[in-house]
C-alpha positions in Angstrom: 46.6 40.6 -12.2 48.5 41.3 -15.4 49.7 38.8 -17.9 53.2 38.6 -16.5 51.9 37.8 -13.0 49.6 35.1 -14.4 52.5 33.5 -16.3 54.6 33.5 -13.1 51.8 32.0 -11.1 51.2 29.3 -13.7 54.9 28.5 -13.9 55.3 28.2 -10.1 52.2 26.1 -9.9 53.4 23.7 -12.7 56.8 23.4 -11.1 55.3 22.4 -7.7 53.1 19.9 -9.4 56.0 18.4 -11.3 58.0 17.8 -8.1 54.9 16.2 -6.5 54.5 13.9 -9.5 58.2 13.0 -9.6 58.4 12.3 -5.9 55.3 10.1 -5.9 56.4 8.2 -9.0 59.9 7.6 -7.8 58.6 6.3 -4.5 56.1 4.0 -6.2 58.7 2.6 -8.5 61.1 2.0 -5.7 58.5 0.1 -3.7 57.3 -1.8 -6.7 60.7 -2.9 -8.0 62.7 -3.0 -4.7 63.1 -6.8 -4.9 64.2 -6.8 -8.5 66.9 -4.2 -7.9 68.3 -5.9 -4.8 67.9 -9.5 -5.7 65.8 -10.2 -2.5 68.6 -9.4 0.0 68.9 -5.8 1.1 71.5 -4.7 3.6 70.5 -2.7 6.6 72.3 0.4 5.2 70.4 0.1 1.9 67.1 -0.4 3.7 67.8 2.7 5.8 68.6 4.7 2.7 65.4 3.6 1.0 63.2 4.4 4.0 64.8 7.8 4.6 64.4 8.7 0.9 60.7 7.7 1.0 60.3 10.0 4.0 62.0 12.9 2.2 59.8 12.3 -0.9 56.8 12.4 1.4 58.0 15.7 2.8 58.4 17.0 -0.7 54.9 16.1 -1.6 53.5 17.6 1.6 55.4 20.9 1.1 54.5 20.9 -2.6 50.8 20.8 -1.5 51.6 23.6 1.0 53.2 25.6 -1.9 50.1 25.2 -4.0 47.8 26.3 -1.2 50.0 29.2 -0.5 50.1 30.2 -4.1 46.3 30.1 -4.2 46.0 32.2 -1.1 48.6 34.7 -2.4 46.7 35.2 -5.7 43.4 35.8 -3.9 44.9 38.7 -1.8 45.3 41.8 -3.8 48.6 43.6 -3.6 50.7 40.4 -2.9 52.9 38.5 -5.3 53.8 34.9 -5.7 57.2 35.7 -4.2 55.6 36.0 -0.8 57.8 34.5 2.0 55.4 31.6 2.7 55.4 30.5 -0.9 59.2 30.7 -1.2 59.8 28.9 2.1 57.4 26.0 1.2 58.8 25.8 -2.3 62.4 25.7 -1.0 61.6 23.0 1.5 59.9 21.0 -1.3 62.8 21.3 -3.7 65.4 20.6 -1.0 63.7 17.5 0.4 63.2 16.2 -3.2 66.9 16.7 -4.0 68.1 14.9 -0.8 65.6 12.1 -1.4 67.0 11.7 -4.9 70.5 11.6 -3.5 69.5 8.9 -1.1 67.8 7.0 -3.8 71.0 6.9 -5.8 72.8 5.8 -2.6 70.2 3.0 -2.3 70.9 1.9 -5.8 74.6 1.8 -5.2 74.3 0.0 -1.8 71.8 -2.5 -3.1 
């Protein structure tokens, strides 16, 4: 593996890790401070938004781990690149679920 491939692998790995950390942290903060944001009374709509966003963040974490595993498997096979279909699909699902979870989190903040 040349230096350019190593740098690409490290960047992809770090990006997946950052999304995992952000998704976990946002979920933890939402759960911890949910009562402070909503004043103790949460509408059904806001509660649904929060629960759905937590599910999307969980998906983001799971597919982030799948991305990391796929990256590791890709690097171990000679003649493949980090742009393998498995890696791209897992990464795309991770990023998409994180984005929609973030949108729902903002919706929760507005509704609460």
